[in-house]
N, CA, C and O of each residue as an XYZ file, in Angstrom:
592
protein
N       0.876     -1.352      0.371
C      -0.281      0.261     -0.189
C       0.959      1.132      0.131
O       2.008      0.892      0.729
N       0.488      2.162     -0.446
C       1.189      3.684     -0.751
C       1.482      4.136      0.506
O       0.995      3.142      1.045
N       1.924      4.892      1.579
C       2.366      6.056      2.452
C       0.549      6.729      2.676
O      -0.146      6.918      3.674
N       0.422      6.842      1.820
C      -1.287      7.859      1.912
C      -2.157      7.059      2.378
O      -2.863      7.213      3.375
N      -2.119      6.290      1.738
C      -3.326      4.728      1.799
C      -3.285      4.140      2.902
O      -4.337      3.645      3.306
N      -1.687      3.980      3.973
C      -1.798      3.689      5.404
C      -1.794      4.419      6.115
O      -1.761      4.085      7.300
N      -1.826      5.777      5.746
C      -2.167      7.212      7.300
C      -3.682      7.271      6.953
O      -4.281      7.647      7.960
N      -4.318      7.102      6.179
C      -5.627      7.152      5.960
C      -6.175      5.936      7.279
O      -6.824      6.162      8.300
N      -5.558      4.508      6.700
C      -5.819      3.339      7.703
C      -5.489      3.186      9.221
O      -6.124      2.420      9.946
N      -4.417      3.992      9.670
C      -4.063      4.715     10.286
C      -4.864      5.560     11.169
O      -4.999      5.268     12.357
N      -5.372      6.537     10.675
C      -6.238      7.389     11.032
C      -7.518      6.475     11.554
O      -7.891      6.344     12.720
N      -7.985      5.985     10.570
C      -9.587      4.998     10.819
C      -9.284      4.543     12.614
O      -9.988      4.809     13.589
N      -8.113      3.862     12.554
C      -8.098      3.276     13.797
C      -8.363      3.373     14.713
O      -7.663      4.236     15.243
N      -9.459      2.727     15.741
C      -9.663      3.570     16.935
C      -8.546      3.706     17.911
O      -7.661      2.874     18.112
N      -8.736      5.128     18.624
C      -8.104      5.152     19.558
C      -7.839      4.222     20.749
O      -8.645      3.765     21.559
N      -6.532      4.054     20.659
C      -6.462      3.256     22.100
C      -6.364      2.018     22.161
O      -6.170      1.309     23.148
N      -6.531      1.676     20.834
C      -7.276     -0.104     20.801
C      -6.209     -0.656     20.249
O      -5.347     -0.097     19.571
N      -6.302     -1.973     20.613
C      -5.446     -2.569     20.318
C      -5.683     -3.504     19.011
O      -6.435     -4.478     19.037
N      -4.908     -3.065     17.791
C      -5.381     -3.579     16.549
C      -4.570     -4.528     15.904
O      -4.510     -4.641     14.679
N      -3.746     -5.432     16.967
C      -3.267     -6.418     16.904
C      -4.053     -7.501     16.640
O      -4.975     -7.463     17.455
N      -4.192     -8.673     15.753
C      -5.505     -9.660     15.311
C      -6.644     -9.460     14.924
O      -7.444    -10.336     14.594
N      -6.858     -8.091     14.927
C      -8.318     -7.449     14.261
C      -8.780     -8.600     13.020
O      -7.791     -8.884     12.345
N      -9.554     -9.047     12.739
C      -9.960     -9.265     11.385
C      -9.977     -8.781      9.891
O      -9.622     -9.376      8.874
N     -10.457     -7.617     10.051
C     -11.115     -7.113      9.046
C      -9.882     -5.534      9.324
O      -9.357     -4.986     10.294
N      -9.905     -5.352      7.879
C      -9.584     -3.554      7.899
C     -10.602     -2.998      7.588
O     -10.690     -1.915      8.165
N     -11.232     -3.163      7.098
C     -12.737     -2.041      7.122
C     -13.467     -3.306      7.938
O     -13.182     -4.416      7.488
N     -14.235     -3.278      8.908
C     -15.236     -4.125      9.804
C     -16.577     -3.236      9.796
O     -16.908     -2.064      9.615
N     -17.170     -4.518     10.108
C     -18.514     -4.023      9.685
C     -19.294     -3.408     10.989
O     -19.038     -4.009     12.033
N     -19.834     -2.757     11.054
C     -21.280     -2.512     12.195
C     -20.998     -3.425     13.556
O     -20.574     -3.190     14.688
N     -21.422     -4.491     12.893
C     -21.316     -5.560     13.620
C     -20.204     -6.058     14.203
O     -19.518     -6.577     13.322
N     -19.637     -6.161     15.387
C     -18.039     -7.271     15.670
C     -18.192     -8.129     15.204
O     -19.269     -8.718     15.297
N     -17.135     -8.603     14.462
C     -16.505     -9.811     14.014
C     -17.014     -9.698     12.704
O     -16.577    -10.732     12.199
N     -17.676     -9.095     11.791
C     -18.407     -9.082     10.753
C     -17.433     -7.926      9.865
O     -16.737     -7.001     10.286
N     -17.681     -8.360      8.591
C     -16.244     -7.415      7.839
C     -17.675     -5.856      7.231
O     -18.889     -5.835      7.430
N     -16.924     -4.986      6.623
C     -17.776     -4.107      6.076
C     -18.610     -4.664      4.819
O     -18.086     -5.191      3.838
N     -20.171     -4.438      5.025
C     -21.432     -4.910      3.921
C     -21.036     -4.727      2.600
O     -19.872     -4.338      2.505
N     -21.479     -4.844      1.814
C     -21.464     -4.822      0.077
C     -21.823     -3.637     -0.164
O     -21.218     -2.852     -0.893
N     -22.915     -3.408      0.481
C     -23.593     -2.220     -0.075
C     -23.087     -0.644      0.926
O     -23.823      0.331      1.077
N     -22.055     -0.749      1.336
C     -21.324      0.123      2.654
C     -21.166      1.696      1.926
O     -21.422      2.794      2.419
N     -20.455      1.220      0.073
C     -19.660      2.391     -0.342
C     -20.922      2.727     -0.967
O     -20.954      3.954     -1.069
N     -21.957      2.213     -1.425
C     -23.053      2.704     -2.390
C     -23.892      3.631     -0.964
O     -24.186      4.814     -1.129
N     -24.121      3.093      0.040
C     -24.483      4.164      1.306
C     -23.665      5.451      0.982
O     -24.226      6.482      0.611
N     -23.099      5.409      1.048
C     -21.821      6.503      1.455
C     -22.206      7.436     -0.132
O     -22.708      8.553     -0.259
N     -21.867      6.727     -0.889
C     -21.993      7.678     -2.266
C     -24.227      8.473     -1.844
O     -24.863      9.509     -2.041
N     -24.426      7.307     -1.322
C     -26.212      7.990     -1.509
C     -25.776      9.150     -0.667
O     -25.769     10.240     -1.238
N     -25.331      9.101      0.860
C     -24.960     10.006      1.693
C     -25.031     11.020      1.394
O     -25.960     11.806      1.576
N     -23.622     11.236      0.659
C     -22.692     12.815      0.183
C     -23.733     12.761     -0.565
O     -24.466     13.226      0.308
N     -24.744     12.522     -1.809
C     -25.559     13.173     -2.858
C     -26.247     14.230     -2.255
O     -26.347     15.449     -2.398
N     -26.981     12.763     -1.051
C     -27.492     14.203     -0.666
C     -28.028     15.172      0.262
O     -29.014     15.842      0.568
N     -26.341     14.751      0.652
C     -25.891     15.895      1.357
C     -25.612     17.203      0.588
O     -25.610     18.203      1.305
N     -25.380     17.397     -0.699
C     -24.454     18.084     -2.047
C     -25.974     18.937     -2.518
O     -26.150     20.137     -2.726
N     -27.218     17.448     -2.597
C     -27.920     18.362     -3.016
C     -28.809     19.180     -2.160
O     -29.548     20.100     -2.511
N     -28.560     18.565     -0.678
C     -29.510     20.234      0.298
C     -28.460     20.719      0.609
O     -28.396     21.182      1.748
N     -27.512     20.782     -0.080
C     -26.872     22.357     -0.132
C     -26.841     23.005     -1.227
O     -26.105     23.952     -1.506
N     -27.826     22.393     -2.018
C     -28.053     22.959     -3.464
C     -26.740     22.855     -4.541
O     -26.629     23.483     -5.594
N     -25.838     21.935     -4.002
C     -24.667     21.350     -5.026
C     -25.329     20.358     -6.015
O     -26.341     19.754     -5.659
N     -24.935     20.218     -6.919
C     -25.086     19.106     -8.284
C     -24.650     17.923     -7.685
O     -23.742     18.010     -6.858
N     -25.203     16.671     -7.990
C     -25.017     15.738     -7.548
C     -23.555     14.852     -8.245
O     -23.066     15.042     -9.359
N     -23.100     13.883     -7.207
C     -22.106     13.409     -7.976
C     -22.279     12.007     -9.269
O     -22.225     10.789     -9.099
N     -22.444     12.619    -10.219
C     -22.811     11.777    -11.471
C     -22.053     11.585    -12.517
O     -21.414     12.532    -12.977
N     -21.983     10.236    -13.122
C     -20.867      9.771    -14.175
C     -21.920     10.108    -15.377
O     -23.111      9.809    -15.459
N     -20.753     11.115    -16.639
C     -20.972     11.869    -17.594
C     -21.256     10.327    -18.808
O     -22.126     10.076    -19.642
N     -20.260      9.737    -18.417
C     -20.254      8.956    -19.314
C     -21.218      7.559    -19.555
O     -21.220      6.754    -20.486
N     -22.082      7.634    -18.232
C     -22.890      6.494    -18.148
C     -24.500      7.458    -18.218
O     -25.460      7.184    -17.499
N     -24.489      8.185    -18.873
C     -25.552      8.689    -19.280
C     -26.171      9.737    -17.848
O     -27.370      9.806    -17.580
N     -24.953     10.570    -16.969
C     -25.466     11.245    -16.287
C     -25.979     10.889    -14.428
O     -26.259     11.694    -13.540
N     -25.924      9.093    -14.398
C     -26.210      8.546    -13.731
C     -25.574      9.104    -12.635
O     -24.559      9.789    -12.760
N     -26.296      8.771    -11.156
C     -25.146      8.750    -10.196
C     -24.162      8.055    -10.472
O     -24.239      7.151    -11.304
N     -22.891      8.390     -9.732
C     -21.992      7.158     -9.494
C     -22.213      5.955     -8.604
O     -23.212      5.731     -7.920
N     -21.519      5.485     -8.678
C     -21.351      3.789     -8.028
C     -20.480      3.186     -7.590
O     -19.807      2.878     -8.575
N     -20.003      2.776     -6.693
C     -19.055      2.263     -6.442
C     -17.756      1.537     -6.970
O     -16.623      1.790     -6.561
N     -18.101      0.508     -8.027
C     -17.646      0.215     -8.782
C     -16.505      1.655     -9.819
O     -15.323      1.784    -10.139
N     -17.437      2.220     -9.934
C     -16.463      3.599    -10.267
C     -15.151      4.017    -10.173
O     -14.483      4.393    -11.136
N     -14.612      3.932     -8.552
C     -13.469      3.694     -8.194
C     -12.645      2.727     -8.588
O     -11.519      2.859     -8.108
N     -12.751      2.016     -9.124
C     -12.193      0.874     -9.446
C     -11.755      0.686    -10.679
O     -10.652      0.193    -10.913
N     -12.941      1.226    -11.970
C     -12.536      1.738    -13.079
C     -11.800      2.785    -13.478
O     -10.851      2.551    -14.228
N     -12.026      3.906    -13.143
C     -11.571      5.261    -12.479
C      -9.676      4.661    -12.757
O      -8.953      4.948    -13.711
N      -9.321      3.724    -11.458
C      -8.129      3.318    -11.027
C      -7.739      2.679    -12.715
O      -6.724      3.069    -13.291
N      -8.536      1.846    -13.246
C      -8.240      0.767    -14.395
C      -8.033      1.778    -15.745
O      -7.327      1.518    -16.719
N      -8.663      2.728    -15.578
C      -8.833      3.630    -16.950
C      -6.961      4.371    -16.858
O      -6.025      4.254    -17.648
N      -7.093      5.194    -15.366
C      -5.455      5.833    -15.250
C      -4.594      4.383    -15.630
O      -3.994      4.596    -16.683
N      -4.329      2.985    -15.135
C      -3.750      2.507    -15.535
C      -3.052      2.318    -16.801
O      -1.850      2.344    -17.065
N      -4.354      2.072    -17.710
C      -4.047      1.958    -19.207
C      -4.126      3.339    -20.289
O      -3.906      3.531    -21.485
N      -4.510      4.038    -19.284
C      -4.454      5.237    -20.761
C      -3.218      6.593    -20.112
O      -2.817      7.526    -20.808
N      -2.860      6.367    -18.783
C      -1.684      7.432    -18.410
C      -0.379      6.671    -17.609
O       0.563      7.282    -17.104
N      -0.546      5.275    -17.616
C       0.915      4.797    -17.268
C       1.623      3.622    -18.522
O       1.147      3.304    -19.612
N       2.586      3.284    -18.029
C       3.136      2.376    -19.009
C       3.059      1.036    -18.366
O       3.369      0.129    -19.139
N       2.722      0.651    -17.128
C       2.572     -0.531    -16.199
C       1.450     -1.627    -17.135
O       0.290     -1.353    -17.443
N       2.153     -2.825    -17.431
C       2.020     -3.961    -18.106
C       0.210     -4.351    -17.450
O      -0.259     -4.329    -16.312
N      -0.111     -4.527    -18.175
C      -1.994     -4.824    -17.936
C      -1.850     -6.432    -16.495
O      -2.376     -6.511    -15.385
N      -1.272     -7.055    -16.955
C      -1.343     -7.693    -16.080
C      -1.214     -7.253    -14.530
O      -2.011     -7.581    -13.651
N      -0.065     -6.449    -14.357
C      -0.154     -5.419    -13.053
C      -1.351     -4.542    -12.669
O      -1.205     -4.068    -11.543
N      -2.198     -4.278    -13.118
C      -3.426     -3.532    -13.118
C      -4.082     -4.598    -12.618
O      -4.368     -4.453    -11.429
N      -4.468     -5.759    -13.168
C      -5.520     -6.605    -12.977
C      -5.245     -7.165    -11.573
O      -6.040     -7.410    -10.666
N      -3.921     -7.301    -11.629
C      -3.724     -7.793    -10.447
C      -3.857     -7.179     -9.541
O      -4.011     -8.034     -8.669
N      -3.925     -6.052     -8.985
C      -3.960     -4.989     -8.481
C      -5.752     -5.390     -7.840
O      -6.224     -5.526     -6.711
N      -6.288     -5.463     -9.157
C      -7.472     -4.884     -8.963
C      -7.883     -6.386     -8.502
O      -9.040     -6.682     -8.799
N      -7.102     -7.427     -7.800
C      -7.856     -8.722     -7.831
C      -8.422     -9.793     -9.006
O      -9.259    -10.677     -8.826
N      -7.823     -9.507    -10.084
C      -8.757    -10.180    -11.080
C      -7.925    -11.512    -11.547
O      -6.713    -11.722    -11.501
N      -8.947    -12.300    -11.988
C      -7.577    -13.895    -12.116
C      -7.944    -13.441    -13.866
O      -8.937    -13.334    -14.587
N      -6.771    -13.308    -13.940
C      -5.904    -12.633    -15.819
C      -5.688    -13.968    -16.218
O      -5.334    -14.841    -15.426
N      -5.865    -14.134    -17.269
C      -5.043    -15.560    -18.231
C      -6.318    -16.876    -18.160
O      -7.290    -16.971    -17.410
N      -5.970    -17.531    -18.957
C      -6.697    -18.957    -19.289
C      -5.890    -20.008    -17.713
O      -5.038    -19.836    -16.841
N      -6.541    -20.723    -18.017
C      -5.836    -22.215    -16.692
C      -4.356    -21.979    -16.888
O      -3.591    -21.454    -16.079
N      -3.982    -22.597    -18.468
C      -2.599    -23.041    -18.487
C      -1.803    -21.857    -18.247
O      -0.749    -22.020    -17.633
N      -2.215    -20.369    -18.729
C      -1.387    -19.415    -17.779
C      -0.762    -18.818    -16.625
O       0.335    -18.398    -16.255
N      -2.179    -18.994    -16.139
C      -2.349    -19.240    -14.390
C      -1.619    -19.803    -13.998
O      -1.014    -19.237    -13.087
N      -1.097    -21.368    -14.376
C      -0.297    -22.361    -14.237
C       0.900    -22.110    -14.148
O       1.550    -22.577    -13.213
N       1.482    -21.299    -15.118
C       2.390    -21.174    -15.022
C       3.122    -19.205    -14.652
O       4.270    -18.760    -14.688
N       2.051    -18.681    -14.400
C       1.755    -17.520    -13.545
C       2.202    -17.304    -12.635
O       2.477    -16.113    -12.495
N       2.501    -18.076    -11.663
C       2.398    -18.338     -9.534
C       2.896    -17.423     -8.899
O       2.923    -17.582     -7.679
N       3.580    -15.892     -9.580
C       3.927    -14.924     -8.970
C       2.822    -13.871     -8.340
O       1.668    -13.775     -8.758
N       3.298    -13.220     -7.429
C       1.957    -12.008     -6.991
C       2.667    -10.497     -7.228
O       2.321     -9.570     -6.496
N       3.658    -10.293     -8.263
C       3.966     -9.118     -8.867
C       3.540     -8.494     -7.570
O       2.337     -8.275     -7.433
N       4.306     -8.200     -6.670
C       4.421     -7.365     -5.732
C       5.428     -6.772     -5.921
O       5.664     -7.276     -7.019
N       6.404     -5.968     -5.731
C       6.880     -5.311     -6.642
C       6.596     -4.275     -7.341
O       6.625     -3.053     -7.199
N       6.221     -5.283     -8.399
C       5.559     -3.744     -9.557
C       4.171     -3.399     -9.474
O       3.627     -2.594    -10.229
N       3.471     -4.170     -8.324
C       2.254     -3.653     -7.566
C       2.477     -2.622     -7.287
O       2.144     -1.707     -8.041
N       3.057     -2.408     -6.220
C       3.865     -1.685     -5.037
C       4.274     -0.211     -5.748
O       4.035      0.868     -5.207
N       4.716     -0.309     -6.625
C       5.422      0.558     -7.240
C       3.488      1.828     -7.914
O       2.898      2.886     -7.696
N       3.442      0.509     -8.786
C       2.515      1.313     -9.338
C       1.163      2.007     -8.351
O       0.444      2.966     -8.633
N       1.150      1.188     -7.212
C      -0.009      2.127     -5.834
C       0.768      3.181     -5.710
O       0.138      4.232     -5.590
N       1.929      3.274     -5.697
C       2.746      4.562     -5.121
C       2.558      5.634     -6.565
O       2.486      6.796     -6.164
N       2.501      5.584     -7.484
C       2.353      6.218     -8.719
C       0.751      6.664     -8.837
O       0.425      7.699     -9.418
N      -0.160      5.807     -8.249
C      -1.433      5.836     -8.360
C      -1.489      7.090     -7.179
O      -1.839      8.229     -7.490
N      -1.077      6.696     -5.727
C      -1.420      7.685     -4.851
C      -0.990      9.376     -5.053
O      -1.449     10.404     -4.555
N       0.191      9.093     -6.098
C       0.978     10.495     -6.330
C      -0.046     11.219     -6.939
O      -0.377     12.367     -6.644
N      -0.806     10.117     -8.273
C      -1.459     10.770     -9.186
C      -2.691     11.372     -8.355
O      -3.081     12.526     -8.536
N      -3.270     10.499     -7.432
C      -4.540     11.474     -6.769
C      -4.476     12.518     -6.009
O      -5.350     13.372     -5.860
N      -3.277     12.456     -5.444
C      -2.860     13.930     -4.748
C      -2.574     15.084     -5.509
O      -2.401     16.074     -4.798
N      -2.456     15.302     -6.853
C      -1.681     16.102     -7.924
C      -2.731     16.428     -8.538
O      -3.759     15.753     -8.600
N      -2.486     17.758     -9.155
C      -3.615     18.670    -10.145
C      -3.365     17.461    -11.277
O      -2.463     16.635    -11.420
N      -4.411     17.710    -11.904
C      -4.801     16.870    -13.492
C      -4.085     17.545    -14.660
O      -4.733     18.315    -15.369
N      -3.071     17.363    -14.858
C      -2.102     17.611    -15.947
C      -3.066     18.283    -17.064
O      -4.087     17.738    -17.484
N      -2.600     19.517    -17.470
C      -3.530     20.128    -18.151
C      -4.795     20.657    -18.400
O      -5.255     21.172    -19.419
N      -5.379     20.404    -17.082
C      -6.670     21.004    -16.849
C      -7.045     21.829    -16.282
O      -8.177     22.306    -16.370
N      -5.566     22.415    -15.086
C      -5.678     23.338    -13.587
C      -6.654     22.604    -12.623
O      -7.081     23.234    -11.655
N      -7.157     20.903    -12.886
C      -8.259     21.398    -11.545
C      -7.636     20.255    -11.138
O      -7.025     19.558    -11.949
N      -7.745     19.868     -9.533
C      -7.246     18.871     -8.735
C      -8.066     17.632     -8.612
O      -9.249     17.833     -8.337
N      -7.732     16.533     -8.742
C      -8.206     15.415     -8.419
C      -8.671     15.513     -7.045
O      -8.031     15.957     -6.091
N      -9.934     15.018     -7.048
C     -10.884     15.442     -5.741
C     -10.599     14.179     -4.336
O     -10.992     13.026     -4.516
N     -10.081     14.467     -3.350
C      -9.546     13.568     -2.495
C     -11.081     12.943     -1.857
O     -12.201     13.452     -1.898
N     -10.634     11.685     -1.286
C     -11.432     11.149     -0.124
C     -10.892     11.320      1.105
O      -9.769     11.027      1.514
N     -12.259     12.072      1.916
C     -11.927     12.105      2.609
C     -12.750     11.009      4.202
O     -13.914     10.631      4.338
N     -11.470     10.801      5.179
C     -12.104     10.420      6.498
C     -13.429     10.587      6.879
O     -13.715     11.682      6.396
N     -14.450     10.144      7.478
C     -15.232     10.701      7.979
C     -16.833     10.811      7.612
O     -17.919     10.911      8.182
N     -16.280     10.728      6.304
C     -17.638     10.813      5.489
C     -18.662     10.138      5.814
O     -18.504      9.113      6.478
N     -19.662     10.465      5.506
C     -20.892      9.484      5.818
C     -21.840      9.840      6.899
O     -22.790      9.101      7.155
């Protein structure tokens, strides 16, 4: 993980808690359970409700007919960035998304985890997320802890 991602995780840890041995990075509301499948969708829905109440436009996806954004868009954004703005191999991006790549024979021969290449790619992604978008003068909107 990139240092900015680790900083977010450290900030999320309950203060004074002994976090060694905790089963989930993103625990759910119920003890011993992971964050549910709809959790990120709920965050987006709450963000859009707050924006709408403040007279601001909802977060919309112009490439999907201006429908509300969905959690899968975070993964899609990463994948588009990796393909269009970097020279990282396709296999590294797919591994970072935990996609099973290649047919059965190819997977039998590719047994490595591409860890170092994925680490370099995630550092580049963190740098991109914290930077101005080249040529536009606009900044990538950072995700913040405590939203929701």
